N, C-alpha and C positions, 0 to 999 in steps of 0.2 A: 252768862251769855257772852259769846266772843264778839259778835258784830253788834253795832248800835243802829237802831232804827233812825232813819232820816239824818244819818251822819255820813254823807258820801265821802268826804275827805278822810275821815277817820278809817272807814272801811277800805278805801283805796290804799291808804298808808299800811294798813294791816295786811292786805292781800299781797301787795308788792314786797313787803318785808318778808313774808313767808316764802314767796317764790324765789327771791334773790338771796335768801339768808345764807345758805351754805356756800354758793359761789363767792359772795361778798366777803365772807370770813377768810376763804382761801386767798382771794385777791388782796385783801387788806394786810394779812399777816406776811405774805410773801413780798408785798410791796415795801413793808418796813424792813424786811431782811435785805432786800436789794439796795436799800439806801446805804447800807454799810457792807457792801459786797466783799471788799478786800479784807476788812477787819474780821468778818465772820469766817471767810475762807482760810485766813492765816491761823485763826484760833483753832478751827477744826483740824487743820494739818498739824499744828503743834501738839494737839492732844492725841493724835493718831499714831505717833511714834516718839521714841526717846533716843537721842543720839548725843555723843560727846564730840565736839568739834575742836580737836586739839590743834591741828595745823591746817590752815586754809590754803589750798593750792589755787593756781590761776585757772581760768575757765578752760584754756587749752589743755593744761595738764590733767584737770578733772575729767575732761571729755576722753582723753586718751586712757585714763585709768578705767573709766566706764567701759570703753571698747575692749580693753583687756579682760575685764571681769565678765562681760556679757558679749562674747563675739558673735552670737546669733541674733542679737538685736540691732537692727539697722536704724540709724538715727535719721529722723526727718527734720527736726529743728531743735535748737537749744535756746532756752529762755533764762535770763538772769534779771532778778528784781532787787532794787535797792532795799526794799523792806525785808528781804530774806537773804542777807549777804552770805550765809553759810550753805546755801542750797543752789542747785541748778534744777530747772525743769526740762527734762529731755523727752521729746515726743518721738515715739518709734514709728517707722513708716508703715509696717504691716497692719497693725491694729489701731493706730492713732492713740495709743495709751500715753498719758502724761505721767512720767515717773519723777519722783523727787529724789535727787541725787546729792549725797553728802560730798562737800568739797574737801573733806579730809582724806577720803579713801576711794571715792568714785563708786560707792555701793548704793544700791537702791534702798531707800528708807521706806518707801511705800508709794502708792499712787497718789495723785493729786485729788484726794477725797474731798477737800474743801471746794475745789472747782466743780466737781460732780454735783455736790449738794446745791451749790448756787445755780448751776445750770438747770437742775430740776425746779428750784424755786422760781427761776426766770420763766420756765415753760409753764408752770402753774399760774404765774401772774399774767402771762400773755394769752394763754389759751387753755387754762385749767389742766395742763399736762396732757391734752389729747394729742399733741404733736409727738409725744413719746411712745404712743401706741403704734405698733407696726400692723397696719391693716390696709385693706383695699381703698378705704375712703380717706380723704384728706382731713385728718383730725385737727390740724393747725387752723384751717379756715373755719371749721365749725366752732372750735373753741374760741377763736378770736371774735366771732360774732356773738357768742354767748357772753363773753366778757364785755363787749360793746353794749349789749342789752342791759346787763347788770349795771354798767356805768350810767346809763340813762335812768334806770330804776333808782339808783342812788341820788341822782339829781332831783327826781320827783319826790323821793322820800325826805330829802332835806327841805324842800319847799313846803311839802305838806306838813312835815313835823313842825316847822317854824310857824305855819299858819295855825296849827292846833295849840301851840304853846303861847301864841301871841297875846291872848287875853291876860294870861298870868304875868307876862312881861310888862304889859301895859299898866296893870293895877298894882303890881308889887315888883317894880323893876329890879332893885338891888337884891331882894330876897330870891327872886326867880333865877338869878345868875350865880347864886351861892349854893354849892353842894352841901347837903345835910347828911352826915354819916350816922346820925343817931336814929334815923328812920328804920323801919323794919319791913321785911317782906315786900309786898307790892309797891308801897310808897318809896322804899329805898331804891329799888330798881327804876321806878318812874323818875325819881329825882336825878339819878345818875344819867339816865337816858336823855332827859330833857335838858338839864343844865349843861352837860358836856356837849350835847348836840348843838346848842346855841353857840357855845364857844368855838366849835369846830366847823360851823356852817360854811363860812366863806372859803376856808381851805378845802373842804370836801367838794364844794362846787368847782373850784379851780382844778383839783386833782381829776375829777370826773370829766370835765370838759376837755382838758388837755389829753387825757387818756383816749378819748375818741379819735384823736389824730392818727393812732395806729390801728384802731379797730375798723374804721370805715374809710374806703377810698374817697367817697364824696366829701367827708369832713376834711380829709387830707388835702383834697383839691380846693376846698373853700379857704383853708389857711393859706395855701400858695397864692390863690387869686387875691386874697385880702392884702397880702404883702407884695403883690406884683411880681411873684417869682414863678418862672416856668418849671413845670414838672418834668423830670427826666426818669425814664424807665431804667431799672437796674439791669446790668448785663453780667451774667454769671460765667461767661466764657473765660475771663481772666483767671478765675479761681481754678478752673480745670487745668489750664496750661501750667500754672504754678505747681500744682500737685504732681503733674507728669514730670516736670523739670527736676524735682527733688528726688526722683526714684533712684538715681545712681550716686547719691551724696556719700562722700567718704569721711569728711571732717578729720583729716589728719592733723596731728599736733603742730607741726611746723607751719602749715598753712594758716591754722587758726591764730597762732602767735603773731604772724605777719599781719593778718587781717585786723586783729584786735589792737595791735600797736598803731596801725594806720588810723583806725577809728578814734583812738584816744588822742592822737596828735591833731586830728582835724575837726573833731566834734567838741563843742564846748561842754564842760561838765554841767550836770543838773538834770540828766535824764533819769526817769524812774525805772524803766525796764527796757531791755533790748532782746530781740529775737533774731537768732542767726540761722540762715538757711543757705545751703549750697545749691545754686541754680544750675550750674554746669561745672565741668572740671576746672578747678582753680578760680572759679568765680563765686564769690559769696555776697549775699545781700543781708544787711543788718537793718531791721526796722526798730525804731526807738521812739519812745514817748517822753516828752519833757514834763516839767513840773506844772506848766500852765494848764494842760488838758491831756490827761493820759488816754483819752478816747481818740486822739488824733495822732497818726503815725507819720514820722519822717523816715526816709530810707536812704541808705548808702550802699552802693555796689562797688566792690573792691576786687581787684585782681590779686590773688594770693602769690602769684609768681613774681610780680614786679612791685607789689605794694602800692599800685596806682589806683586812685579813685576814678572809676569809670563813670559814675553818676551819683550825684548827691541831690536828692529831691526833697526839699522842704515841703511840709504839708501845706497845701493851699485849700482852704475850706471853701467849697462851692456855696453859693447862696442857698441851695436846697439843703445841704448838710448843715449849714449855719442855722437855718430855720428849725430843722429837726433837733439839733442840740439845744436850741433855746427853749423849744417846747418841752424837751426832756428835762431841762433844768427847772422849768416852771412846775412840771409834774412831780418832780422829786423834792423840790424846795431848795435845791442847790443854787438856784438863781439868787436866793436871798442870803447866801453864805452858809457857814457851818451851823449857825443858830437856826436858820431857816430849814436846813436839812434835818436837824434834830426835831424841830417842831412838827414838820410834815411827817416824820417817822412816827412820832407819838400819835398824831391825829389819825394816821393810817391804822394803828393798833386800836384806837378808839372806835373806828368804824366797825371792827370786829366785835368790840364790846357792845356797840349799839345793836348789832344783829342778835347777839346772845341775850342781852337784857330784854330785847323785844320779845323773844321766844319765852323767856321766863315770865314776863308780865302776862303774856297770853295764857300761860299755864295757870297762873294765879286767877285769872279771870274765869277760866273754864272750871277750876276746882272750887270756886266760890259758891257756897250754897245759897240758894234764893231765900230771901227773908220771908217769914210766914206772917202774913197780916190777917186782919179780920175777914177779908174776902178770899183768903187762900186756904184751901182744905189741906189738912195733914193726910199724908199717905201712910 
């Protein structure tokens, strides 16, 4: 028998587990992947192509070689990352494709497959990938609410699971917190489900609560009010203007050499990546992220004709952005350093294990034959 009579909490735990099982597995696995976004992206890209980097040219020279090799591809932006010194990522204007370019000869090694995989993982984590579907309905909103409901279900599952396991913790505390890999079948999965569930309880609650910050506007509003921060609506007009400005970008070698030389002379070393765009004839903008936080961009606007810096804007994090980044760090475990990031990643994977083990335990319960007693007739 699957359900238990007069066991409301157990039945609630079972029903919610079934309803949220598949979405929770997707959210949990992709969440652990996002924790190591750059590492996974670079690994995928390194496996997708093989190249010999004999002589490494400058960014300006590599860009010119790329233009000579592929005259029909119009450059929208150029990105350089410290982690990949032998490569440039060039985004073309027409289809916004990210190409990985060898700094040895300016040839295309392939597309940025790692970035595509991680974009899909991020969409699956945020809205179960419904934002990737081209249709008349807004899949992003629907998926975001499903993820929000699953986060609430996970909170209830954690609380109800702890309630159900509490008697064992009370009467055999140390034994109840120790996994037993010698058990078999149902008892084995029950032990894993319960023991690791207790160990992961607090972190799963924190992950779920902070995840609601992006799922529901009212939760987002509560966080802002709790910290006394005024909410600001996003404005998408600036992005449109920037896209239009880069339509006639040329990225000639001489101009790039002047711009990059000016950048190196006036910007302190220690940046992790830089993205170069040409906003108008002879005017270039370089956005760069430093070691402290690669999610925050500084920008330098340079006149390629004179080598003059027209504007150097250091990132000023607004209170709203600071709150969002803090919640994100709590959600991922980065708030607690590299060890916290690793532990939260493992716990996220364990959440998928809990969903799978719960289904397996239900299978064992359903397949269990009823005992035949003296008041039970054989069929």
